[in-house]
C-alpha positions, 0 to 999 in steps of 0.5 A: 501672623501665626504660622503652624506646622502640619501637626499644629494645624491638624490639632487646631482644626481637630483633624488628624495629621494624615487627614491634613496631608491627604487634603493637601495632596487632593487640594480639598484642604486649606491653603498652605505655604512652603518655606524651604521644604517645610509645609506651614499653615497660617492660622488665618487661612485655617479659619477661612477654610473652616468658614468655607465648610459651613453647611445648614443641614446634612442634606446640603451635600457637604461643603465645597 
């Protein structure tokens, strides 16, 4: 199991670190784990989250 910090997770999904932090606060991002005070992401959870964001066209109204 591969565990990534916020910067590594952001790089993996090609988003900025502030975007990942905002998604974490709003709840619209991938699930994460807290290890002590550290936020970490499992690569498998990032892949699953990406799958939930799939749309067929721009008129789909965005991913849920």
